[in-house]
C-alpha positions in Angstrom: 265.4 -50.9 -199.9 267.4 -51.5 -196.8 268.5 -55.2 -196.0 269.5 -56.1 -192.6 270.3 -59.4 -190.7 269.8 -59.5 -187.0 270.7 -62.4 -184.5 270.4 -63.1 -180.8 267.9 -62.3 -178.1 264.9 -60.1 -178.7 266.7 -57.1 -177.3 269.9 -57.9 -179.2 267.9 -58.2 -182.5 266.2 -54.9 -181.8 269.4 -53.0 -181.0 271.1 -54.3 -184.2 268.1 -53.1 -186.2 268.4 -49.7 -184.6 272.1 -49.5 -185.0 272.2 -50.5 -188.6 269.8 -47.9 -190.0 269.1 -45.2 -187.2 268.6 -42.3 -189.8 266.1 -44.4 -191.8 264.2 -45.1 -188.4 264.0 -41.6 -187.5 262.7 -40.7 -190.9 260.2 -43.5 -190.6 259.1 -42.2 -187.3 258.3 -38.8 -188.7 256.1 -40.5 -191.3 254.2 -42.7 -189.0 254.1 -40.8 -185.8 250.8 -40.0 -184.2 249.0 -36.8 -185.1 248.7 -35.9 -181.4 251.7 -35.0 -179.1 252.8 -38.0 -177.2 252.4 -36.1 -173.9 248.7 -35.5 -174.3 246.4 -37.4 -171.9 244.7 -39.2 -174.8 248.0 -40.5 -176.3 249.3 -41.5 -172.9 246.3 -43.6 -172.4 246.7 -45.3 -175.7 250.5 -45.9 -175.2 249.9 -47.3 -171.8 247.2 -49.7 -173.1 249.4 -50.9 -176.0 252.4 -51.4 -173.6 250.2 -53.2 -171.0 248.7 -55.6 -173.6 252.2 -56.4 -175.1 253.7 -56.9 -171.7 251.0 -59.4 -170.8 251.1 -61.6 -173.8 254.3 -60.7 -175.8 256.9 -59.2 -173.5 259.6 -60.1 -176.1 258.1 -57.6 -178.5 258.7 -54.8 -175.9 262.2 -56.1 -175.4 262.8 -55.8 -179.2 261.3 -52.4 -179.4 263.5 -51.2 -176.5 266.5 -52.4 -178.4 265.4 -50.5 -181.6 265.0 -47.3 -179.5 268.3 -47.7 -177.9 270.0 -48.4 -181.2 268.4 -45.5 -183.0 268.5 -42.9 -180.1 264.6 -42.7 -179.9 262.4 -43.4 -176.9 260.5 -46.6 -176.3 257.2 -44.6 -176.6 258.2 -43.3 -180.0 259.1 -46.8 -181.3 255.9 -48.2 -179.7 253.7 -45.5 -181.4 255.1 -46.1 -184.9 254.6 -49.9 -184.5 251.1 -49.3 -183.3 250.1 -46.9 -186.0 247.2 -49.1 -186.8 245.8 -48.3 -183.2 247.0 -44.6 -183.1 246.1 -42.2 -186.0 249.3 -41.2 -187.6 250.4 -38.3 -189.8 250.5 -40.8 -192.7 246.8 -41.5 -192.0 245.9 -44.9 -190.6 245.3 -47.0 -193.6 248.0 -48.7 -195.6 246.5 -50.9 -198.2 247.5 -54.1 -200.1 246.4 -56.6 -202.5 246.9 -60.4 -201.9 246.9 -63.2 -204.3 247.5 -66.9 -203.9 248.2 -69.5 -206.5 247.6 -73.2 -205.3 250.1 -74.4 -208.0 253.0 -72.9 -210.0 256.4 -74.2 -211.1 257.5 -73.4 -207.5 254.5 -74.9 -205.8 252.0 -72.9 -204.0 252.8 -69.2 -204.5 251.8 -66.1 -202.6 252.0 -62.5 -203.9 251.2 -59.0 -202.6 251.6 -55.4 -202.9 252.5 -53.0 -200.0 250.7 -49.8 -200.6 251.6 -46.8 -198.3 251.0 -43.0 -198.2 254.5 -41.2 -197.4 256.1 -39.8 -200.4 259.5 -40.7 -199.0 258.7 -44.4 -198.2 261.7 -45.6 -200.3 263.9 -44.1 -197.5 262.6 -46.6 -195.0 261.4 -49.7 -196.8 263.2 -52.7 -195.4 263.8 -56.5 -195.5 265.0 -58.4 -192.4 266.6 -61.8 -191.9 265.5 -62.6 -188.3 267.5 -65.2 -186.4 266.4 -65.6 -182.7 268.3 -67.6 -180.2 267.2 -71.2 -179.6 263.8 -71.5 -178.0 262.6 -68.2 -179.1 260.9 -69.0 -182.3 261.6 -69.6 -186.0 264.2 -68.0 -188.1 262.4 -66.1 -190.8 262.8 -63.5 -193.8 260.3 -60.7 -194.1 259.7 -57.4 -195.7 258.6 -54.5 -193.7 259.6 -50.9 -192.6 262.5 -49.7 -190.7 262.0 -49.2 -187.1 259.0 -51.5 -187.0 258.1 -55.2 -186.4 255.6 -55.0 -189.2 255.6 -58.0 -191.6 254.1 -57.2 -195.1 255.1 -60.7 -196.3 257.5 -63.4 -195.2 258.7 -66.9 -195.0 260.0 -68.8 -192.0 262.5 -71.7 -191.6 259.6 -74.2 -191.0 258.1 -73.4 -194.6 255.3 -71.2 -193.4 254.6 -68.1 -195.7 252.4 -65.1 -195.1 251.2 -61.9 -196.8 249.3 -59.2 -195.0 246.5 -56.8 -195.8 244.7 -54.5 -193.5 240.9 -54.6 -192.8 239.0 -51.5 -191.8 237.3 -52.8 -188.7 236.8 -51.6 -185.1 236.1 -52.8 -181.7 238.0 -53.9 -178.5 238.1 -56.5 -175.9 239.9 -57.2 -172.6 242.5 -59.6 -173.9 243.2 -57.9 -177.3 246.7 -57.0 -178.6 248.1 -54.6 -181.2 248.0 -56.0 -184.8 251.8 -56.3 -185.2 252.0 -59.0 -182.4 249.9 -61.3 -184.4 250.7 -60.6 -188.1 254.5 -61.0 -187.6 253.9 -63.5 -184.9 252.8 -66.4 -187.2 256.3 -66.3 -188.7 258.1 -66.4 -185.5 256.0 -68.9 -183.6 254.0 -71.1 -186.1 255.1 -74.2 -188.0 252.6 -74.5 -190.8 249.1 -73.2 -191.9 247.1 -75.2 -189.4 249.4 -74.2 -186.6 249.0 -70.5 -187.6 245.2 -70.7 -187.7 245.1 -72.4 -184.3 247.6 -70.0 -182.7 245.7 -66.9 -184.1 242.5 -68.4 -182.4 244.0 -67.9 -179.0 244.2 -64.1 -179.4 242.0 -61.1 -180.2 243.1 -58.0 -182.1 243.0 -54.4 -180.6 240.8 -52.1 -182.7 242.1 -52.5 -186.3 241.7 -55.8 -188.2 243.8 -57.6 -190.8 243.8 -60.6 -193.3 246.7 -63.1 -193.5 246.9 -65.1 -196.7 248.9 -68.2 -195.5 250.6 -71.1 -197.4 253.2 -73.7 -196.3 255.6 -76.2 -197.8 252.9 -79.0 -197.8 250.8 -77.0 -200.4 248.3 -75.8 -197.9 246.7 -72.4 -198.7 244.0 -70.3 -196.9 243.2 -66.8 -195.8 242.1 -65.8 -192.4 240.3 -62.5 -191.6 240.9 -61.2 -188.0 238.7 -58.4 -186.5 238.0 -57.5 -182.8 236.0 -60.4 -181.5 235.8 -62.1 -184.9 238.0 -64.5 -186.9 237.0 -66.5 -190.1 239.1 -68.9 -192.1 238.7 -69.7 -195.9 240.1 -72.5 -197.7 239.7 -72.1 -201.4 237.6 -74.3 -203.6 239.4 -73.2 -206.7 243.1 -73.0 -207.4 243.5 -69.4 -206.2 242.6 -66.9 -203.5 242.2 -63.1 -203.7 242.0 -60.5 -201.0 242.2 -56.6 -200.8 241.1 -54.4 -198.0 237.4 -55.2 -197.4 235.9 -58.1 -195.3 234.8 -61.1 -197.5 233.5 -63.3 -194.7 230.0 -62.5 -193.2 231.0 -62.9 -189.5 233.9 -60.5 -189.8 231.9 -58.1 -192.1 229.8 -57.2 -189.0 232.9 -55.3 -187.6 233.7 -53.4 -190.8 233.6 -49.7 -190.8 231.1 -47.8 -193.0 232.4 -45.5 -195.8 231.4 -42.3 -193.7 233.5 -43.8 -190.9 236.6 -44.3 -193.1 236.3 -40.7 -194.2 236.6 -39.6 -190.5 240.0 -41.1 -190.4 241.2 -39.7 -193.7 240.3 -42.2 -196.3 236.8 -41.6 -197.7 237.3 -44.0 -200.7 239.0 -46.8 -198.9 236.2 -49.3 -199.5 235.6 -48.2 -203.1 239.3 -48.5 -204.0 239.6 -52.0 -202.2 236.6 -53.2 -204.2 237.9 -51.8 -207.5 241.2 -53.8 -207.0 239.4 -56.9 -205.9 237.2 -56.6 -209.0 240.3 -56.2 -211.3 241.9 -59.2 -209.7 238.7 -61.2 -210.2 239.2 -60.5 -213.9 243.0 -61.1 -214.1 243.7 -64.0 -211.8 241.3 -66.8 -213.0 242.6 -66.7 -216.6 246.2 -66.1 -215.7 248.8 -68.9 -216.0 249.9 -70.3 -212.7 253.5 -69.2 -212.8 256.0 -66.7 -211.2 256.0 -64.5 -214.2 252.3 -64.3 -214.3 252.2 -63.4 -210.5 254.8 -60.6 -211.3 252.6 -59.4 -214.2 249.6 -59.2 -211.9 251.4 -57.4 -209.1 252.7 -54.9 -211.7 249.1 -54.3 -213.2 248.3 -50.6 -213.9 244.7 -50.9 -215.1 242.9 -47.6 -215.1 240.2 -49.1 -212.9 241.5 -50.8 -209.8 245.3 -50.7 -210.6 247.2 -53.3 -208.5 250.3 -51.2 -208.4 249.0 -47.9 -207.3 250.7 -44.5 -208.0 248.6 -42.0 -206.0 245.5 -42.2 -207.9 243.5 -43.0 -204.8 244.0 -40.5 -202.0 247.8 -40.5 -202.5 248.2 -44.3 -202.0 251.4 -45.6 -203.6 252.7 -49.2 -204.1 256.2 -49.0 -202.5 257.1 -52.6 -203.2 255.7 -56.1 -203.9 256.6 -59.5 -202.3 256.1 -63.1 -203.7 256.8 -66.2 -201.6 257.2 -69.9 -202.5 257.3 -71.9 -199.4 257.7 -75.3 -201.0 260.9 -73.9 -202.7 262.1 -71.9 -199.8 262.3 -68.6 -201.8 261.0 -65.0 -201.3 261.2 -62.5 -204.1 260.9 -58.7 -203.6 260.9 -55.6 -205.7 263.2 -52.9 -204.5 260.5 -50.3 -205.4 257.5 -49.5 -207.4 256.9 -53.0 -209.0 256.3 -51.8 -212.6 259.8 -50.2 -212.5 261.7 -52.6 -210.3 263.2 -56.0 -210.8 262.2 -58.8 -208.4 265.2 -60.1 -206.4 265.2 -63.5 -204.9 266.2 -64.5 -201.2 266.4 -67.9 -199.7 266.1 -69.4 -196.4 
């Protein structure tokens, strides 16, 4: 696990990122690079679209990517493609998968937990946590876990006390004003004060092609999840003292955008929905009866049940849990495992 701290303008933060771990970024690019050559007409069209949408709505993201490119001696197109692997089919397939859990109460207050499930066998070479400190007026300071060379945020906590954990949703569609996933998933940490602010902020945007779910909590104890798909968003506030989410849509309006099993097979993961539902069913057995505590959250994230294992070790199409993240926004603490959760301690970080 790489740990970095970056401070300054968007470009400066990107360049520090690139200079700190250039070899890891180049290794990461080889894992997440698109299947097709970047010079093909199809790829140039996709690159141009992603760049256009970001320049219109989130120009600072392109500045940060340019900094990463300059710091790691890669091109902007290469950095853009690995950051938009949800929109461009990559050699690592398209479909990282995750399990999300929220406890309404614990000894630390509201608590979020998640696994990060990726395909590459060498993922440990480019897993990363980042302390992001922007200049005044450019958003909130935050801590997050992601991947070298990217702006992905698998889970994080900002200075205002907003926490998020991410999981992907296999949806499709497009619209004129949509933007790549990464702009919105990390954007809530950079630009939003609390859960309500994040829900309102996300409502201003649409996502390009691939959907996601964010489980959100804040220092007031608020907890919800929001499913985001092209042309659809749905917010769920729990009536019980927990929330659970994996990689299939739970809200009816968003479910209309979900890919069918034969469609996920076309992009390299025929059993995505089966795997997601097995993990969801396992969590529905584990979470309701588990104590509401940090130790309990760790135990759930380390679960290795034969059916629907929460920490995965390649049983489903090669998918592996590379780390896990737990966030306590009321306490201002984020815990992360250095590697495979059943074999790694959880280290604490504070903001």
